[in-house]
C-alpha positions in Angstrom: -26.0 -52.6 -119.2 -28.6 -49.9 -120.8 -30.6 -52.3 -122.2 -31.5 -54.0 -119.2 -32.2 -50.9 -117.3 -34.6 -50.2 -119.8 -36.3 -53.5 -120.2 -37.1 -52.9 -116.6 -39.7 -49.8 -118.0 -40.5 -51.6 -121.3 -40.1 -54.5 -123.9 -36.9 -55.7 -124.6 -37.8 -54.8 -128.3 -38.5 -51.3 -127.2 -35.5 -50.8 -124.7 -33.0 -52.2 -127.9 -34.6 -49.4 -129.5 -34.7 -46.5 -127.0 -30.7 -47.3 -126.2 -29.7 -47.8 -129.8 -31.4 -44.0 -130.3 -30.1 -42.9 -127.4 -26.8 -44.0 -128.5 -27.0 -42.8 -132.1 -28.3 -39.4 -131.4 -25.2 -38.8 -128.9 -23.1 -39.9 -131.6 -24.6 -37.4 -134.0 -24.4 -34.2 -131.3 -20.9 -35.3 -130.2 -19.4 -32.4 -130.8 -22.2 -30.3 -129.3 -22.4 -32.3 -125.7 -21.6 -31.1 -122.1 -22.4 -33.7 -119.2 -23.1 -31.9 -116.4 -22.6 -35.8 -114.3 -20.6 -38.4 -115.2 -21.3 -39.9 -118.8 -23.0 -43.2 -116.9 -25.6 -40.9 -115.2 -26.4 -38.8 -118.1 -27.0 -42.3 -120.0 -29.0 -43.6 -117.8 -30.7 -41.3 -117.2 -31.7 -40.4 -121.0 -32.6 -43.9 -121.3 -35.1 -43.5 -118.6 -36.7 -40.7 -119.6 -37.0 -41.9 -122.6 -38.6 -45.3 -121.7 -41.2 -42.8 -120.2 -41.8 -41.4 -123.8 -42.7 -44.2 -125.3 -44.7 -45.1 -122.4 -46.7 -41.6 -122.7 -47.3 -43.0 -126.5 -48.3 -46.3 -125.8 -50.8 -45.0 -123.7 -51.9 -42.2 -125.8 -51.9 -40.0 -122.7 -49.7 -36.6 -122.3 -49.4 -37.3 -118.4 -48.2 -40.6 -117.6 -48.6 -41.8 -113.9 -46.3 -42.2 -111.8 -47.3 -45.0 -109.6 -45.9 -47.7 -112.4 -46.9 -51.4 -111.8 -43.2 -52.7 -111.9 -43.7 -56.4 -111.4 -47.3 -57.4 -113.0 -46.9 -54.6 -116.2 -44.5 -52.6 -117.4 -47.3 -49.8 -118.4 -48.7 -47.2 -116.2 -51.8 -48.5 -113.8 -53.7 -45.0 -115.6 -53.2 -47.0 -118.6 -54.3 -50.6 -117.7 -57.6 -49.5 -115.8 -58.1 -47.9 -119.8 -58.1 -51.6 -121.0 
């Protein structure tokens, strides 16, 4: 489910890597984590933010425009215009 969600924002390969990194990070830091929301909400929110970070790295920008072209591509419009 998390990979499918992440794949809405990034490629499937990146989505799988992001989800794996999130799960590994949680496992390595399990004793220090406290959740103010449900665990499920925390996972989705964390995956979302990691996807945005991935998009930022892919674009080579510090700020990613939040207007993302969801249907035609999976990169921010501002990045698409640069290429």
